[in-house]
VOROVEX-748269 format. One record per atom (N, C-alpha, C): residue number from 1; residue in one letter; atom name; x, y, z. Coordinates in pm, 1 decimal. Layout:
BEGIN
k, r, a, x, y, z
NUM, A, CA, X, Y, Z
...
//
This chain:
BEGIN
k, r, a, x, y, z
1, M, N, -766.3, -772.5, -2249.8
1, M, CA, -821.9, -820.4, -2138.2
1, M, C, -776.2, -960.0, -2149.5
2, I, N, -675.9, -1056.5, -2054.2
2, I, CA, -638.6, -1188.6, -2043.9
2, I, C, -756.6, -1264.0, -1934.5
3, G, N, -749.8, -1350.6, -2027.5
3, G, CA, -864.9, -1479.3, -1964.5
3, G, C, -788.0, -1549.3, -1833.6
4, C, N, -808.9, -1489.7, -1718.5
4, C, CA, -747.5, -1599.8, -1629.5
4, C, C, -845.5, -1710.9, -1621.8
5, C, N, -947.7, -1713.5, -1608.3
5, C, CA, -1048.4, -1828.5, -1551.7
5, C, C, -1091.7, -1923.7, -1681.5
6, D, N, -1062.3, -1914.2, -1798.0
6, D, CA, -1120.6, -2001.4, -1882.0
6, D, C, -1020.2, -2101.5, -1894.1
7, N, N, -922.7, -2146.6, -1828.5
7, N, CA, -856.9, -2261.1, -1827.7
7, N, C, -718.1, -2218.1, -1920.6
8, Q, N, -699.0, -2122.1, -1940.2
8, Q, CA, -569.7, -2087.6, -2011.5
8, Q, C, -470.0, -2080.8, -1900.7
9, T, N, -354.2, -2115.1, -1919.7
9, T, CA, -251.7, -2144.6, -1837.7
9, T, C, -167.6, -1990.3, -1811.1
10, M, N, -124.2, -1944.8, -1747.2
10, M, CA, -38.8, -1832.5, -1723.5
10, M, C, 91.3, -1857.2, -1707.7
11, T, N, 181.0, -1775.7, -1807.4
11, T, CA, 322.3, -1839.3, -1818.8
11, T, C, 395.9, -1686.1, -1766.5
12, R, N, 350.2, -1584.6, -1759.6
12, R, CA, 407.6, -1460.6, -1694.0
12, R, C, 348.0, -1407.4, -1606.8
13, P, N, 399.5, -1294.0, -1558.9
13, P, CA, 358.7, -1227.9, -1464.4
13, P, C, 291.4, -1121.4, -1518.7
14, L, N, 172.3, -1028.4, -1479.9
14, L, CA, 88.5, -932.4, -1511.9
14, L, C, 202.9, -824.5, -1525.6
15, S, N, 173.0, -723.1, -1575.7
15, S, CA, 227.9, -601.9, -1627.3
15, S, C, 166.3, -532.8, -1533.4
16, T, N, 236.1, -407.3, -1465.4
16, T, CA, 179.4, -334.7, -1396.6
16, T, C, 53.2, -262.1, -1457.1
17, E, N, 50.6, -209.2, -1584.1
17, E, CA, -75.9, -194.5, -1643.0
17, E, C, -181.7, -282.4, -1633.2
18, E, N, -137.0, -410.9, -1663.8
18, E, CA, -278.1, -529.4, -1634.2
18, E, C, -304.1, -528.0, -1495.6
19, F, N, -221.9, -532.8, -1421.6
19, F, CA, -246.7, -497.4, -1247.1
19, F, C, -357.9, -412.3, -1180.4
20, D, N, -293.7, -311.7, -1256.9
20, D, CA, -376.6, -165.0, -1223.3
20, D, C, -537.8, -172.5, -1318.7
21, A, N, -545.0, -232.7, -1389.4
21, A, CA, -693.3, -293.4, -1456.1
21, A, C, -758.8, -333.1, -1346.8
22, F, N, -702.7, -456.1, -1294.5
22, F, CA, -765.9, -530.7, -1153.3
22, F, C, -789.7, -421.0, -1042.7
23, I, N, -702.8, -339.2, -992.1
23, I, CA, -708.4, -278.2, -883.1
23, I, C, -783.7, -159.3, -897.6
24, D, N, -805.4, -92.4, -1033.7
24, D, CA, -861.2, 29.7, -1054.0
24, D, C, -1029.2, 47.5, -1020.5
25, G, N, -1041.8, 157.1, -945.4
25, G, CA, -1162.9, 166.3, -873.3
25, G, C, -1187.5, 146.3, -696.1
26, L, N, -1084.3, 17.3, -668.5
26, L, CA, -1093.8, 6.8, -543.3
26, L, C, -1027.0, 131.4, -476.1
27, D, N, -1043.0, 153.8, -315.4
27, D, CA, -1009.4, 248.4, -241.7
27, D, C, -984.9, 204.8, -116.9
28, Y, N, -879.9, 249.8, -60.9
28, Y, CA, -798.4, 215.6, 61.7
28, Y, C, -799.7, 324.5, 155.0
29, P, N, -810.0, 260.1, 306.8
29, P, CA, -814.7, 373.7, 385.9
29, P, C, -658.0, 389.4, 399.6
30, L, N, -638.2, 532.9, 441.5
30, L, CA, -496.4, 611.1, 478.8
30, L, C, -467.6, 624.4, 616.5
31, F, N, -360.4, 633.9, 637.0
31, F, CA, -290.7, 615.2, 778.4
31, F, C, -171.3, 701.1, 760.1
32, V, N, -137.9, 782.7, 875.9
32, V, CA, -8.6, 844.3, 888.6
32, V, C, 82.6, 733.6, 994.6
33, V, N, 208.0, 686.4, 918.4
33, V, CA, 278.3, 623.3, 1020.6
33, V, C, 374.6, 674.9, 1053.9
34, T, N, 432.2, 706.6, 1203.8
34, T, CA, 538.8, 770.6, 1254.1
34, T, C, 616.7, 686.9, 1311.8
35, T, N, 755.7, 739.9, 1353.3
35, T, CA, 849.4, 661.1, 1391.8
35, T, C, 982.7, 708.9, 1460.2
36, T, N, 1042.2, 668.2, 1516.3
36, T, CA, 1212.2, 711.8, 1542.1
36, T, C, 1302.7, 616.1, 1562.3
37, D, N, 1413.2, 622.5, 1527.2
37, D, CA, 1534.1, 535.6, 1555.3
37, D, C, 1616.8, 590.0, 1701.9
38, G, N, 1560.1, 693.5, 1724.2
38, G, CA, 1635.2, 729.5, 1843.5
38, G, C, 1686.4, 847.7, 1858.1
39, E, N, 1773.9, 884.6, 1710.2
39, E, CA, 1804.8, 1036.1, 1674.2
39, E, C, 1717.8, 1070.6, 1540.6
40, K, N, 1660.5, 1009.2, 1468.6
40, K, CA, 1588.1, 1073.7, 1368.3
40, K, C, 1432.0, 1028.2, 1388.4
41, R, N, 1348.2, 1126.7, 1344.9
41, R, CA, 1193.5, 1088.7, 1355.6
41, R, C, 1148.5, 1087.5, 1169.1
42, G, N, 1031.6, 993.0, 1188.0
42, G, CA, 1012.2, 986.6, 1014.1
42, G, C, 853.4, 970.0, 1051.0
43, G, N, 774.1, 1016.8, 926.8
43, G, CA, 660.6, 996.2, 922.6
43, G, C, 616.7, 1011.6, 763.9
44, C, N, 499.4, 910.2, 737.0
44, C, CA, 457.4, 926.7, 605.5
44, C, C, 303.9, 865.4, 589.0
45, L, N, 253.7, 905.9, 488.1
45, L, CA, 125.4, 856.2, 438.7
45, L, C, 166.1, 726.9, 390.1
46, V, N, 39.1, 637.5, 459.4
46, V, CA, 69.1, 510.9, 421.1
46, V, C, -108.0, 438.1, 369.5
47, G, N, -72.2, 378.0, 229.0
47, G, CA, -248.3, 311.8, 176.9
47, G, C, -193.4, 208.8, 175.9
48, F, N, -89.0, 67.9, 182.0
48, F, CA, -68.3, -8.0, 194.0
48, F, C, -60.9, -89.3, 350.0
49, A, N, -177.4, -114.3, 411.4
49, A, CA, -187.6, -177.5, 566.7
49, A, C, -301.0, -261.7, 540.6
50, T, N, -258.6, -396.2, 633.9
50, T, CA, -402.0, -451.8, 674.5
50, T, C, -382.1, -519.0, 803.7
51, Q, N, -473.3, -588.7, 855.0
51, Q, CA, -487.8, -698.4, 941.5
51, Q, C, -449.1, -831.9, 895.6
52, T, N, -335.2, -869.7, 962.1
52, T, CA, -313.6, -1009.5, 925.2
52, T, C, -336.3, -1113.4, 1031.4
53, S, N, -388.6, -1084.8, 1147.8
53, S, CA, -410.0, -1195.2, 1245.1
53, S, C, -518.9, -1119.5, 1359.8
54, I, N, -620.2, -1212.4, 1404.4
54, I, CA, -714.3, -1203.2, 1504.9
54, I, C, -627.4, -1232.6, 1647.0
55, D, N, -587.9, -1350.3, 1621.8
55, D, CA, -525.0, -1386.0, 1772.1
55, D, C, -385.5, -1484.3, 1765.0
56, P, N, -295.7, -1417.2, 1778.7
56, P, CA, -270.9, -1261.8, 1821.4
56, P, C, -289.9, -1166.1, 1725.4
57, P, N, -328.0, -1039.7, 1784.8
57, P, CA, -346.7, -946.9, 1673.0
57, P, C, -203.6, -901.0, 1620.5
58, R, N, -232.1, -889.5, 1485.2
58, R, CA, -142.4, -840.8, 1417.4
58, R, C, -144.3, -717.3, 1280.4
59, L, N, -70.9, -643.7, 1255.9
59, L, CA, -117.5, -551.2, 1169.5
59, L, C, 17.1, -528.9, 1076.0
60, L, N, 5.6, -551.2, 924.1
60, L, CA, 118.5, -514.1, 815.5
60, L, C, 86.3, -353.3, 790.3
61, I, N, 218.6, -300.7, 805.5
61, I, CA, 235.4, -151.3, 763.9
61, I, C, 347.6, -161.6, 641.8
62, C, N, 304.8, -125.2, 514.6
62, C, CA, 418.8, -152.3, 419.6
62, C, C, 468.5, -0.5, 366.8
63, L, N, 587.1, 17.2, 384.8
63, L, CA, 645.7, 155.1, 345.0
63, L, C, 789.2, 124.2, 217.6
64, S, N, 719.0, 246.4, 162.5
64, S, CA, 808.0, 241.2, 2.7
64, S, C, 952.7, 236.6, 64.7
65, E, N, 1019.8, 172.3, -4.3
65, E, CA, 1176.4, 156.5, -44.9
65, E, C, 1241.7, 301.4, -36.3
66, A, N, 1199.0, 395.6, -134.1
66, A, CA, 1224.6, 526.5, -164.1
66, A, C, 1211.8, 581.2, -25.8
67, N, N, 1134.4, 580.4, 95.7
67, N, CA, 1103.0, 643.7, 184.9
67, N, C, 1155.3, 679.2, 249.6
68, H, N, 1168.4, 817.7, 325.7
68, H, CA, 1276.3, 833.4, 458.1
68, H, C, 1203.2, 803.5, 570.9
69, T, N, 1089.3, 746.5, 578.6
69, T, CA, 1007.5, 687.9, 734.3
69, T, C, 1046.5, 526.9, 712.8
70, R, N, 1053.0, 478.8, 608.3
70, R, CA, 1112.0, 346.5, 591.2
70, R, C, 1290.9, 333.6, 627.7
71, R, N, 1348.1, 408.6, 592.2
71, R, CA, 1514.7, 437.3, 647.9
71, R, C, 1490.0, 461.7, 797.1
72, V, N, 1424.8, 527.1, 838.1
72, V, CA, 1411.0, 564.7, 983.1
72, V, C, 1383.0, 398.6, 1051.4
73, A, N, 1268.4, 360.3, 1005.0
73, A, CA, 1227.4, 269.6, 1061.6
73, A, C, 1298.6, 117.1, 1079.6
74, A, N, 1375.9, 135.9, 981.6
74, A, CA, 1469.6, 25.1, 978.8
74, A, C, 1560.4, 12.0, 1100.2
75, G, N, 1583.2, 111.1, 1186.4
75, G, CA, 1647.8, 126.0, 1310.6
75, G, C, 1546.8, 151.5, 1422.3
76, A, N, 1445.8, 125.0, 1412.5
76, A, CA, 1344.4, 154.5, 1493.4
76, A, C, 1260.2, 44.6, 1561.7
77, T, N, 1196.9, 57.6, 1680.7
77, T, CA, 1142.8, -103.8, 1748.6
77, T, C, 1020.0, -68.9, 1752.6
78, V, N, 942.4, 52.3, 1730.4
78, V, CA, 809.4, 67.1, 1703.6
78, V, C, 766.9, 146.1, 1587.5
79, L, N, 661.9, 129.3, 1566.0
79, L, CA, 591.6, 223.6, 1437.7
79, L, C, 428.6, 244.3, 1542.4
80, A, N, 399.2, 405.7, 1526.4
80, A, CA, 316.9, 462.0, 1537.2
80, A, C, 226.6, 458.2, 1427.6
81, V, N, 89.9, 388.1, 1412.8
81, V, CA, -63.3, 390.3, 1296.5
81, V, C, -139.1, 507.2, 1317.7
82, H, N, -177.8, 599.9, 1286.4
82, H, CA, -277.1, 684.0, 1288.3
82, H, C, -372.0, 692.8, 1180.7
83, V, N, -509.4, 661.6, 1207.9
83, V, CA, -609.7, 657.6, 1132.4
83, V, C, -637.9, 798.8, 1122.5
84, M, N, -667.0, 814.4, 985.5
84, M, CA, -735.9, 970.4, 938.4
84, M, C, -874.0, 940.4, 911.3
85, G, N, -893.5, 1082.3, 970.6
85, G, CA, -1045.6, 1095.6, 987.2
85, G, C, -1076.1, 1194.9, 820.6
86, S, N, -1205.2, 1185.5, 784.6
86, S, CA, -1211.5, 1254.1, 666.8
86, S, C, -1194.2, 1396.9, 622.3
87, D, N, -1175.0, 1447.0, 733.2
87, D, CA, -1137.6, 1610.6, 772.7
87, D, C, -974.8, 1632.0, 798.9
88, D, N, -915.5, 1500.6, 771.1
88, D, CA, -785.0, 1514.2, 762.3
88, D, C, -688.5, 1541.9, 634.8
89, H, N, -713.4, 1626.6, 561.0
89, H, CA, -674.2, 1603.4, 404.2
89, H, C, -541.3, 1691.9, 445.9
90, A, N, -560.3, 1801.7, 532.0
90, A, CA, -415.8, 1874.2, 556.1
90, A, C, -320.7, 1793.0, 601.7
91, A, N, -317.7, 1699.4, 692.1
91, A, CA, -215.0, 1595.1, 734.3
91, A, C, -184.5, 1499.3, 655.7
92, A, N, -281.6, 1484.7, 544.5
92, A, CA, -263.7, 1365.2, 417.4
92, A, C, -131.6, 1451.3, 354.0
93, E, N, -192.2, 1609.1, 323.6
93, E, CA, -89.9, 1662.6, 245.7
93, E, C, 17.9, 1667.3, 272.2
94, L, N, 41.9, 1724.8, 395.0
94, L, CA, 190.9, 1708.4, 474.5
94, L, C, 277.2, 1620.4, 478.3
95, F, N, 224.6, 1468.7, 507.4
95, F, CA, 260.3, 1335.0, 520.9
95, F, C, 277.0, 1281.5, 405.5
96, G, N, 211.4, 1312.5, 323.5
96, G, CA, 231.8, 1252.9, 191.0
96, G, C, 269.2, 1310.5, 60.5
97, G, N, 255.5, 1446.5, 99.3
97, G, CA, 319.1, 1543.2, -26.4
97, G, C, 416.3, 1611.1, -3.0
98, T, N, 511.9, 1569.7, 99.2
98, T, CA, 632.9, 1611.5, 128.0
98, T, C, 710.4, 1486.7, 191.1
99, T, N, 868.0, 1516.1, 169.6
99, T, CA, 967.1, 1402.8, 224.6
99, T, C, 1048.0, 1439.2, 350.3
100, G, N, 1071.3, 1365.2, 459.5
100, G, CA, 1137.2, 1385.9, 550.1
100, G, C, 1276.7, 1406.7, 513.0
101, D, N, 1309.7, 1370.2, 387.3
101, D, CA, 1448.5, 1391.8, 344.5
101, D, C, 1455.7, 1549.5, 337.4
102, E, N, 1346.8, 1646.2, 288.1
102, E, CA, 1370.5, 1759.6, 282.1
102, E, C, 1304.7, 1836.5, 372.1
103, V, N, 1209.6, 1776.3, 479.2
103, V, CA, 1112.2, 1861.0, 540.8
103, V, C, 1102.8, 1795.0, 702.8
104, D, N, 1124.1, 1860.6, 812.3
104, D, CA, 1070.8, 1834.6, 932.1
104, D, C, 909.1, 1843.3, 911.0
105, K, N, 858.0, 1728.0, 915.5
105, K, CA, 695.1, 1765.2, 916.6
105, K, C, 656.9, 1777.9, 1059.6
106, F, N, 749.3, 1708.1, 1160.6
106, F, CA, 683.7, 1712.4, 1309.1
106, F, C, 705.0, 1899.3, 1349.0
107, A, N, 789.0, 1978.7, 1296.7
107, A, CA, 757.1, 2095.1, 1334.7
107, A, C, 627.7, 2179.9, 1281.2
108, R, N, 588.2, 2082.5, 1197.0
108, R, CA, 444.3, 2168.2, 1173.3
108, R, C, 308.3, 2098.1, 1187.5
109, V, N, 378.2, 2004.9, 1290.4
109, V, CA, 211.6, 1967.3, 1348.9
109, V, C, 274.7, 1948.3, 1510.0
110, R, N, 123.8, 1914.6, 1592.0
110, R, CA, 136.6, 1925.1, 1732.5
110, R, C, 162.0, 1760.9, 1742.3
111, W, N, 242.5, 1738.4, 1843.0
111, W, CA, 285.8, 1582.7, 1873.0
111, W, C, 348.5, 1549.9, 2013.0
112, H, N, 335.5, 1470.4, 2082.5
112, H, CA, 401.8, 1412.1, 2209.1
112, H, C, 486.3, 1286.8, 2189.5
113, P, N, 584.1, 1243.7, 2256.2
113, P, CA, 639.7, 1075.1, 2239.9
113, P, C, 563.1, 989.1, 2325.2
114, G, N, 533.4, 876.1, 2241.1
114, G, CA, 481.4, 776.6, 2300.3
114, G, C, 606.5, 669.8, 2340.2
115, P, N, 540.4, 543.0, 2317.0
115, P, CA, 662.0, 420.0, 2375.5
115, P, C, 769.8, 424.6, 2294.9
116, D, N, 843.4, 444.6, 2339.8
116, D, CA, 977.2, 440.3, 2281.5
116, D, C, 1033.5, 541.6, 2196.8
117, G, N, 986.5, 648.2, 2254.0
117, G, CA, 964.7, 793.1, 2165.7
117, G, C, 906.7, 812.6, 2074.5
118, V, N, 835.1, 712.0, 2048.6
118, V, CA, 758.3, 708.7, 1891.0
118, V, C, 659.3, 866.1, 1908.5
119, P, N, 667.9, 937.8, 1774.4
119, P, CA, 585.3, 1062.9, 1758.8
119, P, C, 431.9, 1031.3, 1742.3
120, L, N, 343.8, 1068.9, 1864.6
120, L, CA, 206.3, 1077.6, 1822.3
120, L, C, 145.4, 1159.6, 1807.8
121, L, N, 85.3, 1205.2, 1698.5
121, L, CA, 37.5, 1315.4, 1647.5
121, L, C, -113.0, 1321.5, 1682.5
122, D, N, -115.5, 1501.3, 1785.9
122, D, CA, -211.6, 1535.9, 1881.0
122, D, C, -320.5, 1532.4, 1796.3
123, D, N, -369.0, 1573.0, 1678.8
123, D, CA, -477.5, 1574.1, 1590.0
123, D, C, -504.7, 1426.1, 1539.0
124, L, N, -461.8, 1315.3, 1555.7
124, L, CA, -486.2, 1230.0, 1489.0
124, L, C, -502.3, 1117.4, 1620.9
125, P, N, -597.7, 1140.6, 1691.1
125, P, CA, -594.5, 1065.4, 1841.4
125, P, C, -663.7, 914.2, 1809.1
126, R, N, -696.1, 890.9, 1691.9
126, R, CA, -732.3, 733.6, 1688.3
126, R, C, -590.8, 647.8, 1627.7
127, R, N, -527.0, 605.0, 1710.8
127, R, CA, -369.6, 546.2, 1681.5
127, R, C, -366.7, 423.3, 1776.4
128, M, N, -248.5, 337.1, 1712.2
128, M, CA, -237.2, 217.0, 1774.0
128, M, C, -14.7, 236.6, 1735.1
129, V, N, 39.1, 217.6, 1858.4
129, V, CA, 194.0, 160.3, 1866.5
129, V, C, 198.1, -3.1, 1843.8
130, G, N, 258.8, -24.8, 1744.7
130, G, CA, 284.4, -175.5, 1736.9
130, G, C, 436.6, -174.2, 1752.9
131, G, N, 505.2, -294.2, 1832.7
131, G, CA, 637.2, -346.8, 1794.9
131, G, C, 694.4, -414.1, 1683.5
132, I, N, 757.0, -367.2, 1649.2
132, I, CA, 828.1, -414.8, 1492.9
132, I, C, 877.5, -559.3, 1539.0
133, L, N, 782.0, -664.0, 1457.2
133, L, CA, 854.1, -831.2, 1487.5
133, L, C, 933.1, -826.7, 1381.5
134, K, N, 902.7, -789.8, 1263.2
134, K, CA, 973.6, -834.8, 1129.9
134, K, C, 966.9, -734.6, 1020.0
135, P, N, 1055.4, -719.4, 963.2
135, P, CA, 1054.8, -640.9, 845.2
135, P, C, 1046.7, -777.1, 716.2
136, L, N, 962.6, -717.7, 631.4
136, L, CA, 932.8, -827.9, 508.6
136, L, C, 970.6, -743.8, 376.7
137, P, N, 1056.0, -789.9, 289.6
137, P, CA, 1082.1, -748.1, 181.5
137, P, C, 985.3, -791.8, 53.2
138, L, N, 884.7, -645.6, 24.4
138, L, CA, 774.9, -676.6, -52.4
138, L, C, 788.2, -610.3, -209.9
139, G, N, 850.7, -648.6, -282.5
139, G, CA, 874.2, -575.8, -417.8
139, G, C, 957.9, -408.2, -347.4
140, D, N, 848.3, -327.9, -423.9
140, D, CA, 936.1, -196.0, -409.8
140, D, C, 875.8, -117.0, -272.0
141, H, N, 832.6, -214.5, -165.2
141, H, CA, 774.7, -168.3, -8.0
141, H, C, 876.8, -266.2, 65.1
142, V, N, 870.7, -238.7, 176.9
142, V, CA, 869.3, -309.9, 307.6
142, V, C, 772.9, -330.8, 399.2
143, G, N, 726.3, -480.0, 422.8
143, G, CA, 651.0, -488.1, 524.2
143, G, C, 708.0, -481.5, 684.1
144, F, N, 625.6, -405.0, 779.4
144, F, CA, 642.9, -429.4, 904.6
144, F, C, 562.2, -518.4, 974.9
145, L, N, 586.5, -598.3, 1018.4
145, L, CA, 508.1, -687.6, 1081.7
145, L, C, 481.4, -588.9, 1258.0
146, L, N, 364.9, -590.5, 1279.1
146, L, CA, 365.0, -512.4, 1409.7
146, L, C, 260.1, -602.7, 1485.0
147, E, N, 327.6, -615.6, 1647.3
147, E, CA, 229.7, -658.3, 1746.3
147, E, C, 208.1, -547.9, 1803.8
148, P, N, 61.1, -520.9, 1823.9
148, P, CA, 6.0, -397.0, 1891.2
148, P, C, 55.8, -394.1, 2044.6
149, I, N, 105.7, -279.0, 2084.0
149, I, CA, 164.9, -277.2, 2220.5
149, I, C, 76.3, -127.0, 2302.3
150, A, N, 1.5, -60.5, 2246.3
150, A, CA, -66.8, 63.4, 2294.2
150, A, C, -170.8, 80.4, 2201.8
151, E, N, -307.0, 149.7, 2241.4
151, E, CA, -391.2, 203.6, 2129.7
151, E, C, -423.1, 341.1, 2195.2
152, E, N, -522.7, 406.5, 2142.2
152, E, CA, -585.9, 522.3, 2182.9
152, E, C, -682.6, 540.0, 2087.1
153, V, N, -817.5, 515.0, 2111.9
153, V, CA, -937.7, 532.0, 2059.6
153, V, C, -1061.5, 661.0, 2091.5
154, E, N, -1058.0, 755.0, 1998.5
154, E, CA, -1164.1, 863.6, 2023.9
154, E, C, -1250.1, 828.7, 2020.9
155, E, N, -1368.4, 834.9, 2081.3
155, E, CA, -1523.6, 806.9, 2063.5
155, E, C, -1584.3, 903.6, 1948.1
156, G, N, -1649.2, 832.6, 1851.0
156, G, CA, -1710.2, 938.9, 1756.1
156, G, C, -1653.2, 942.8, 1631.8
157, E, N, -1527.5, 901.3, 1582.6
157, E, CA, -1499.4, 918.7, 1468.9
157, E, C, -1513.1, 755.6, 1386.7
158, T, N, -1617.3, 802.3, 1282.1
158, T, CA, -1660.3, 707.2, 1188.5
158, T, C, -1591.4, 706.4, 1059.0
159, D, N, -1604.5, 820.9, 976.6
159, D, CA, -1564.8, 855.3, 833.0
159, D, C, -1386.8, 864.7, 855.1
160, I, N, -1355.8, 772.1, 728.4
160, I, CA, -1185.7, 746.4, 742.2
160, I, C, -1192.4, 816.0, 614.1
161, L, N, -1027.7, 914.0, 588.2
161, L, CA, -997.9, 940.9, 498.9
161, L, C, -931.2, 798.7, 405.9
162, T, N, -965.2, 825.7, 269.8
162, T, CA, -943.0, 703.1, 158.3
162, T, C, -851.1, 768.0, 51.9
163, L, N, -794.4, 694.6, -16.5
163, L, CA, -711.9, 691.2, -120.5
163, L, C, -767.2, 787.6, -226.4
164, H, N, -902.2, 801.5, -270.3
164, H, CA, -990.3, 858.2, -372.7
164, H, C, -952.3, 1007.9, -299.9
165, D, N, -972.3, 1040.5, -192.2
165, D, CA, -1001.2, 1149.1, -120.9
165, D, C, -888.9, 1269.9, -126.2
166, I, N, -789.6, 1183.7, -172.6
166, I, CA, -653.7, 1281.5, -180.4
166, I, C, -609.9, 1297.4, -329.3
167, D, N, -685.1, 1250.8, -423.2
167, D, CA, -627.9, 1225.3, -555.6
167, D, C, -553.8, 1370.3, -623.5
168, D, N, -609.5, 1507.4, -528.0
168, D, CA, -506.1, 1598.2, -551.3
168, D, C, -383.6, 1633.0, -492.2
169, V, N, -328.2, 1529.1, -421.2
169, V, CA, -207.1, 1533.2, -324.3
169, V, C, -106.6, 1433.8, -432.4
170, E, N, 28.6, 1544.8, -461.8
170, E, CA, 113.9, 1499.7, -534.2
170, E, C, 223.9, 1417.8, -427.6
171, P, N, 264.3, 1300.8, -467.6
171, P, CA, 375.0, 1245.1, -380.5
171, P, C, 510.5, 1323.6, -335.5
172, G, N, 504.8, 1274.2, -228.6
172, G, CA, 655.6, 1376.5, -210.7
172, G, C, 797.7, 1315.7, -234.0
173, H, N, 789.5, 1198.8, -306.6
173, H, CA, 865.9, 1104.6, -372.5
173, H, C, 809.5, 1012.1, -432.9
174, P, N, 883.8, 960.5, -561.0
174, P, CA, 813.9, 818.6, -611.3
174, P, C, 809.6, 691.8, -537.9
175, A, N, 704.3, 625.5, -578.3
175, A, CA, 696.1, 511.6, -493.7
175, A, C, 824.8, 429.9, -478.1
//
């Protein structure tokens, strides 16, 4: 254990293992993010997302550099962010356990086009579409700062799917 708070000066960044000790046990909500560049569609499971501003409202979605969806999002104008309910494990497995480089995920789900043609998943009705304001390089992920432009919330859904709920899903690609 490194003592960060006992007046020791930190002279190096934490290793991945040291940082993992800090975040161990934290649980994050999961989302499915979908997008289109007008030709290709992309969709993936996302665990790195956060609200960044109240007024004006802003949301930051982080997509892995290795991800097919990130490559599609690079040419997109919007992202759709779908909240996952606790009973949406199959969607988490599809969007997190397969890669769009090999599988047409949208052939396996019901969806319809939303603003700018972005795929909206019919079985994940709590969603927001955000205009991409700025991509931000963030290590092995790219952050997409979103300005909300549309939302849909179905009453009654309160239990959300979290990272610990999908321990059995093998990622479709490395982070």
